[in-house]
VOBA-1610 file (N, C-alpha, C; in pm, whole numbers, padded with zeros to 5 digits, always signed):
BEGIN
Unk+01485-03040-07346Unk+01371-02961-07391Unk+01407-02890-07520Unk+01317-02897-07619Unk+01343-02836-07749Unk+01348-02684-07736Unk+01437-02618-07814Unk+01449-02472-07804Unk+01328-02401-07861Unk+01300-02283-07806Unk+01199-02192-07859Unk+01272-02069-07911Unk+01206-01991-07998Unk+01270-01877-08060Unk+01187-01751-08037Unk+01258-01639-08017Unk+01196-01507-08018Unk+01247-01435-08143Unk+01155-01392-08229Unk+01192-01332-08357Unk+01168-01181-08354Unk+01273-01099-08364Unk+01251-00955-08383Unk+01182-00931-08516Unk+01095-00831-08522Unk+01024-00800-08645Unk+01042-00653-08681Unk+01007-00618-08804Unk+01014-00479-08849Unk+01154-00425-08841Unk+01167-00301-08790Unk+01298-00236-08781Unk+01392-00302-08681Unk+01337-00386-08596Unk+01421-00455-08497Unk+01498-00571-08556Unk+01459-00618-08675Unk+01522-00735-08735Unk+01670-00711-08759Unk+01752-00802-08711Unk+01896-00793-08732Unk+01967-00691-08646Unk+01896-00626-08554Unk+01957-00526-08468Unk+02015-00590-08341Unk+02109-00521-08275Unk+02157-00572-08146Unk+02045-00575-08043Unk+02044-00678-07961Unk+01947-00688-07853Unk+01998-00613-07731Unk+01908-00548-07659Unk+01944-00472-07539Unk+01914-00552-07413Unk+01792-00602-07400Unk+01758-00678-07281Unk+01611-00708-07272Unk+01574-00782-07168Unk+01434-00806-07138Unk+01420-00843-06991Unk+01296-00854-06946Unk+01266-00900-06811Unk+01213-01043-06818Unk+01248-01124-06720Unk+01208-01264-06718Unk+01168-01304-06577Unk+01074-01396-06566Unk+01038-01453-06437Unk+00970-01587-06459Unk+00941-01658-06351Unk+00872-01786-06359Unk+00722-01766-06382Unk+00661-01861-06451Unk+00515-01865-06456Unk+00464-01916-06321Unk+00338-01887-06290Unk+00279-01935-06165Unk+00282-02087-06160Unk+00252-02151-06274Unk+00250-02298-06281Unk+00386-02356-06243Unk+00493-02305-06306Unk+00626-02358-06279Unk+00668-02326-06135Unk+00637-02205-06089Unk+00677-02165-05953Unk+00616-02258-05849Unk+00486-02282-05858Unk+00419-02367-05759Unk+00465-02511-05769Unk+00493-02556-05891Unk+00542-02692-05908Unk+00676-02711-05839Unk+00766-02615-05857Unk+00897-02625-05793Unk+00888-02608-05642Unk+00801-02519-05598Unk+00789-02494-05453Unk+00725-02610-05378Unk+00619-02670-05437Unk+00540-02769-05364Unk+00550-02910-05420Unk+00598-02922-05546Unk+00591-03050-05613Unk+00451-03077-05665Unk+00436-03170-05759Unk+00305-03206-05809Unk+00308-03351-05859Unk+00208-03389-05936Unk+00198-03529-05979Unk+00310-03568-06074Unk+00374-03470-06137Unk+00477-03499-06236Unk+00617-03455-06194Unk+00627-03355-06108Unk+00756-03295-06075Unk+00778-03295-05924Unk+00904-03297-05886Unk+00940-03300-05745Unk+00936-03162-05682Unk+00928-03158-05554Unk+00949-03035-05477Unk+01098-03006-05474Unk+01137-02886-05515Unk+01279-02852-05520Unk+01338-02856-05379Unk+01458-02914-05372Unk+01523-02935-05244Unk+01494-03070-05185Unk+01389-03137-05236Unk+01353-03268-05183Unk+01296-03262-05043Unk+01279-03375-04982Unk+01221-03381-04847Unk+01310-03315-04743Unk+01440-03324-04761Unk+01533-03265-04664Unk+01562-03119-04693Unk+01533-03077-04816Unk+01567-02941-04856Unk+01709-02926-04904Unk+01783-03039-04911Unk+01926-03032-04945Unk+01957-03076-05088Unk+01857-03121-05163Unk+01884-03162-05301Unk+01928-03040-05384Unk+02036-03053-05462Unk+02090-02938-05536Unk+02013-02913-05666Unk+01887-02878-05655Unk+01802-02859-05772Unk+01823-02723-05837Unk+01789-02715-05966Unk+01797-02588-06037Unk+01702-02589-06155Unk+01662-02472-06198Unk+01584-02451-06320Unk+01648-02333-06390Unk+01701-02354-06511Unk+01786-02254-06576Unk+01739-02226-06718Unk+01739-02097-06751Unk+01713-02051-06887Unk+01846-02018-06954Unk+01869-02072-07073Unk+01987-02040-07152Unk+01943-01965-07277Unk+02008-01851-07303Unk+01973-01765-07417Unk+02092-01764-07512Unk+02067-01799-07637Unk+02169-01795-07741Unk+02119-01709-07857Unk+02209-01664-07940Unk+02168-01587-08057Unk+02173-01675-08182Unk+02080-01650-08271Unk+02075-01716-08400Unk+02096-01610-08506Unk+02199-01628-08588Unk+02227-01530-08692Unk+02296-01599-08809Unk+02255-01560-08929Unk+02318-01615-09049Unk+02302-01764-09064Unk+02193-01819-09013Unk+02166-01962-09028Unk+02233-02050-08926Unk+02292-01993-08821Unk+02363-02074-08722Unk+02337-02022-08581Unk+02340-02114-08485Unk+02328-02078-08344Unk+02467-02054-08288Unk+02488-01938-08227Unk+02618-01903-08172Unk+02650-01986-08048Unk+02780-02006-08023Unk+02823-02073-07901Unk+02809-01982-07780Unk+02806-01850-07803Unk+02790-01755-07692Unk+02652-01771-07630Unk+02644-01764-07499Unk+02516-01782-07433Unk+02511-01703-07303Unk+02389-01680-07257Unk+02364-01615-07128Unk+02276-01710-07048Unk+02318-01741-06926Unk+02242-01831-06840Unk+02174-01752-06729Unk+02047-01782-06706Unk+01969-01717-06601Unk+01905-01827-06516Unk+01936-01830-06387Unk+01876-01930-06299Unk+01740-01879-06252Unk+01636-01954-06287Unk+01500-01922-06243Unk+01472-01986-06108Unk+01552-02081-06071Unk+01550-02141-05937Unk+01686-02204-05914Unk+01736-02193-05792Unk+01871-02243-05764Unk+01880-02289-05619Unk+01897-02420-05600Unk+01909-02480-05467Unk+02047-02544-05450Unk+02146-02496-05526Unk+02276-02562-05525Unk+02370-02509-05418Unk+02336-02400-05352Unk+02426-02341-05253Unk+02442-02433-05133Unk+02557-02423-05068Unk+02583-02507-04951Unk+02494-02468-04833Unk+02448-02344-04831Unk+02359-02297-04725Unk+02217-02285-04782Unk+02120-02349-04717Unk+01983-02351-04770Unk+01916-02214-04768Unk+01967-02120-04688Unk+01905-01988-04684Unk+01932-01908-04812Unk+02019-01962-04899Unk+02044-01898-05028Unk+01962-01961-05140Unk+01886-02064-05110Unk+01800-02126-05211Unk+01689-02029-05251Unk+01652-02031-05378Unk+01545-01941-05421Unk+01475-01995-05545Unk+01351-01955-05561Unk+01274-01970-05684Unk+01234-01829-05723Unk+01271-01785-05840Unk+01247-01648-05881Unk+01097-01618-05880Unk+01058-01510-05809Unk+00917-01474-05799Unk+00894-01326-05829Unk+00990-01263-05897Unk+00976-01125-05940Unk+01046-01109-06074Unk+01021-00996-06141Unk+01082-00973-06271Unk+01231-00948-06255Unk+01311-01018-06333Unk+01458-01003-06331Unk+01502-00949-06466Unk+01583-00842-06465Unk+01632-00786-06591Unk+01752-00866-06639Unk+01752-00896-06770Unk+01862-00970-06832Unk+01924-00882-06940Unk+02052-00851-06925Unk+02126-00770-07022Unk+02169-00860-07137Unk+02125-00826-07260Unk+02155-00907-07378Unk+02260-00843-07468Unk+02319-00733-07427Unk+02406-00657-07517Unk+02529-00736-07561Unk+02571-00836-07482Unk+02689-00914-07520Unk+02662-01003-07641Unk+02536-01026-07675Unk+02504-01111-07789Unk+02520-01039-07922Unk+02512-00905-07922Unk+02526-00829-08046Unk+02405-00843-08136Unk+02427-00833-08267Unk+02319-00838-08363Unk+02265-00981-08376Unk+02131-00994-08385Unk+02071-01126-08391Unk+01958-01128-08494Unk+01936-01244-08555Unk+01817-01267-08636Unk+01703-01315-08547Unk+01739-01388-08441Unk+01642-01432-08342Unk+01716-01475-08217Unk+01642-01491-08109Unk+01697-01541-07984Unk+01651-01684-07964Unk+01743-01771-07924Unk+01712-01911-07899Unk+01701-01931-07748Unk+01589-01985-07702Unk+01564-02005-07560Unk+01560-02154-07528Unk+01640-02196-07433Unk+01638-02333-07386Unk+01626-02334-07234Unk+01550-02428-07181Unk+01540-02442-07036Unk+01587-02581-06995Unk+01655-02586-06881Unk+01703-02712-06825Unk+01668-02717-06679Unk+01649-02839-06628Unk+01617-02858-06487Unk+01692-02978-06434Unk+01716-02977-06305Unk+01776-03093-06240Unk+01676-03207-06226Unk+01547-03177-06237Unk+01441-03278-06223Unk+01409-03337-06360Unk+01472-03450-06390Unk+01458-03514-06521Unk+01415-03659-06500Unk+01319-03704-06583Unk+01272-03842-06576Unk+01291-03915-06707Unk+01224-04028-06720Unk+01240-04113-06838Unk+01194-04044-06965Unk+01102-03948-06952Unk+01049-03879-07070Unk+01102-03736-07084Unk+01208-03705-07012Unk+01266-03572-07021Unk+01245-03491-06895Unk+01246-03361-06910Unk+01237-03270-06796Unk+01099-03275-06732Unk+01095-03285-06599Unk+00968-03290-06526Unk+00917-03151-06488Unk+01007-03057-06463Unk+00968-02921-06428Unk+00891-02858-06544Unk+00777-02794-06519Unk+00701-02730-06628Unk+00788-02630-06704Unk+00793-02645-06836Unk+00881-02563-06919Unk+00810-02435-06961Unk+00776-02353-06862Unk+00708-02227-06888Unk+00789-02112-06828Unk+00813-02008-06907Unk+00888-01891-06865Unk+00816-01767-06916Unk+00815-01660-06838Unk+00747-01536-06877Unk+00849-01430-06915Unk+00823-01357-07026Unk+00910-01250-07073Unk+00831-01121-07085Unk+00901-01008-07070Unk+00835-00878-07086Unk+00938-00774-07127Unk+00892-00671-07196Unk+00971-00553-07232Unk+01102-00591-07303Unk+01089-00668-07409Unk+01206-00704-07490Unk+01246-00582-07573Unk+01370-00539-07561Unk+01413-00417-07629Unk+01533-00444-07719Unk+01537-00371-07831Unk+01646-00385-07927Unk+01706-00248-07954Unk+01822-00249-08020Unk+01898-00126-08040Unk+01831-00031-08138Unk+01728-00076-08210Unk+01663+00016-08304Unk+01599+00133-08231Unk+01570+00117-08101Unk+01511+00226-08025Unk+01613+00337-07999Unk+01742+00304-08017Unk+01846+00404-07996Unk+01892+00465-08127Unk+01846+00409-08238Unk+01891+00457-08367Unk+01831+00592-08401Unk+01902+00672-08479Unk+01851+00803-08520Unk+01917+00842-08650Unk+01843+00905-08739Unk+01901+00956-08861Unk+01981+01081-08829Unk+02060+01126-08926Unk+02152+01237-08899Unk+02080+01361-08849Unk+01958+01388-08901Unk+01889+01510-08860Unk+01820+01495-08725Unk+01823+01373-08667Unk+01761+01352-08537Unk+01864+01357-08424Unk+01990+01346-08456Unk+02091+01340-08350Unk+02115+01479-08292Unk+02149+01479-08162Unk+02168+01607-08093Unk+02299+01674-08134Unk+02393+01596-08187Unk+02524+01650-08216Unk+02617+01641-08097Unk+02566+01596-07982Unk+02646+01579-07861Unk+02651+01432-07823Unk+02766+01389-07776Unk+02782+01252-07730Unk+02829+01257-07585Unk+02738+01228-07493Unk+02771+01235-07352Unk+02856+01116-07310Unk+02955+01142-07227Unk+03031+01036-07161Unk+02973+01018-07022Unk+02912+00903-07000Unk+02836+00878-06877Unk+02907+00772-06796Unk+02923+00796-06669Unk+02987+00698-06582Unk+02932+00705-06441Unk+02942+00598-06365Unk+02984+00465-06411Unk+02876+00403-06499Unk+02916+00310-06580Unk+02822+00245-06669Unk+02862+00098-06685Unk+02788+00005-06626Unk+02657+00018-06560Unk+02666+00097-06430Unk+02552+00156-06391Unk+02542+00235-06269Unk+02456+00161-06167Unk+02464+00209-06043Unk+02380+00151-05938Unk+02313+00260-05854Unk+02387+00365-05820Unk+02332+00471-05734Unk+02324+00606-05807Unk+02433+00644-05876Unk+02439+00775-05942Unk+02510+00761-06076Unk+02480+00854-06167Unk+02558+00868-06289Unk+02616+01009-06293Unk+02727+01024-06364Unk+02795+01153-06375Unk+02821+01181-06523Unk+02802+01304-06563Unk+02833+01344-06700Unk+02851+01495-06705Unk+02913+01544-06812Unk+02932+01687-06831Unk+02828+01737-06929Unk+02743+01831-06884Unk+02642+01890-06970Unk+02710+01989-07064Unk+02706+01966-07197Unk+02778+02053-07289Unk+02706+02185-07318Unk+02574+02189-07298Unk+02496+02310-07327Unk+02385+02325-07224Unk+02332+02444-07216Unk+02214+02469-07134Unk+02092+02413-07206Unk+02004+02347-07134Unk+01885+02293-07198Unk+01812+02194-07110Unk+01710+02131-07167Unk+01634+02029-07095Unk+01700+01893-07114Unk+01737+01831-07004Unk+01795+01698-07004Unk+01691+01600-06950Unk+01674+01489-07018Unk+01575+01392-06974Unk+01631+01251-06986Unk+01579+01162-06903Unk+01616+01021-06905Unk+01490+00941-06933Unk+01498+00854-07034Unk+01385+00769-07071Unk+01429+00622-07069Unk+01332+00535-07038Unk+01363+00392-07048Unk+01349+00346-07192Unk+01369+00218-07218Unk+01371+00168-07354Unk+01232+00163-07417Unk+01129+00190-07339Unk+00994+00201-07392Unk+00957+00346-07423Unk+01054+00437-07404Unk+01032+00577-07435Unk+00965+00656-07325Unk+00945+00596-07208Unk+00879+00663-07097Unk+00980+00752-07023Unk+00945+00879-07006Unk+01034+00972-06937Unk+01035+00943-06788Unk+01154+00917-06734Unk+01170+00883-06592Unk+01216+01005-06512Unk+01294+01091-06577Unk+01352+01207-06507Unk+01375+01316-06609Unk+01355+01441-06568Unk+01383+01555-06657Unk+01414+01677-06573Unk+01505+01760-06625Unk+01542+01881-06553Unk+01610+01978-06650Unk+01586+02106-06634Unk+01656+02208-06711Unk+01788+02237-06641Unk+01898+02223-06714Unk+02031+02229-06656Unk+02118+02332-06726Unk+02215+02380-06651Unk+02319+02466-06706Unk+02437+02379-06750Unk+02531+02437-06819Unk+02652+02364-06855Unk+02730+02328-06730Unk+02805+02217-06737Unk+02891+02182-06624Unk+02883+02035-06589Unk+02960+01995-06490Unk+02963+01857-06444Unk+02843+01830-06354Unk+02776+01718-06377Unk+02651+01691-06309Unk+02645+01549-06253Unk+02564+01534-06150Unk+02536+01403-06091Unk+02385+01385-06088Unk+02338+01268-06129Unk+02196+01236-06123Unk+02179+01107-06043Unk+02093+01111-05942Unk+02065+00994-05861Unk+01974+00899-05939Unk+02018+00776-05958Unk+01939+00679-06034Unk+01913+00551-05955Unk+01942+00554-05825Unk+01930+00434-05742Unk+01789+00379-05734Unk+01688+00466-05759Unk+01548+00420-05751Unk+01494+00372-05885Unk+01575+00385-05992Unk+01529+00340-06124Unk+01535+00187-06129Unk+01442+00121-06197Unk+01451-00024-06218Unk+01573-00058-06303Unk+01625-00179-06286Unk+01737-00224-06370Unk+01696-00224-06516Unk+01791-00188-06603Unk+01762-00185-06745Unk+01846-00082-06818Unk+01813-00060-06944Unk+01882+00037-07028Unk+01805+00168-07030Unk+01880+00281-07038Unk+01820+00414-07039Unk+01891+00502-07141Unk+01818+00603-07188Unk+01872+00702-07282Unk+01866+00839-07218Unk+01971+00919-07238Unk+01970+01059-07196Unk+01957+01145-07320Unk+01862+01238-07317Unk+01839+01328-07429Unk+01865+01473-07388Unk+01908+01552-07484Unk+01923+01697-07466Unk+01822+01763-07558Unk+01727+01834-07498Unk+01619+01899-07575Unk+01553+01801-07670Unk+01530+01677-07621Unk+01456+01579-07696Unk+01536+01492-07789Unk+01668+01517-07803Unk+01751+01439-07895Unk+01849+01352-07817Unk+01855+01223-07853Unk+01936+01127-07780Unk+02084+01165-07786Unk+02149+01168-07668Unk+02291+01206-07660Unk+02375+01101-07588Unk+02314+00997-07534Unk+02391+00895-07465Unk+02300+00790-07406Unk+02359+00682-07362Unk+02283+00574-07299Unk+02365+00512-07188Unk+02294+00449-07094Unk+02361+00381-06983Unk+02268+00273-06933Unk+02321+00185-06850Unk+02240+00079-06792Unk+02250+00081-06641Unk+02148+00024-06578Unk+02144+00010-06432Unk+02133-00137-06399Unk+02218-00184-06310Unk+02212-00324-06270Unk+02158-00336-06129
//
């Protein structure tokens, strides 16, 4: 299948990528689940066929496609136990920070279901909330002057950091939506983040960005 490209625009051009959400289209999901006139039912008649549908993400920069890549399985029937087979039916967060700065993202899809004319699985994938590092950028007069050390990072249940000053501390997602806020005193603190969706977050002190962390 020929690659497709996602092009950052405006201030996002050439910036490091942070992440996005991905899932199957309804068309591709139903095709893999039930089969259709062109594509097989994943798993085959016995359910034991080692089928897969995979998205590969590469970075394009300086006129070349990097060898570095991130693979995301949108469907995977390769496990020895069939109860681990799945077709992705919800939004999955993909961390892109390992790719660094990019001019564009290269998207390729591959499937185990291939015929004489190429891939039979519908080559449709859905993306949402693509974020780049420009959302974390700030000029000198916008910075808080504080750099929080946040751990663990990535987090799953809680994050810990030392509040350097008394003030309003807030956590926002990469779309700038405030998820949590509290007026705090100086000292060592714990914030429960287990209910936050996976993704990247920023911590601000009195409205100025002082650190970032991710949730997996």
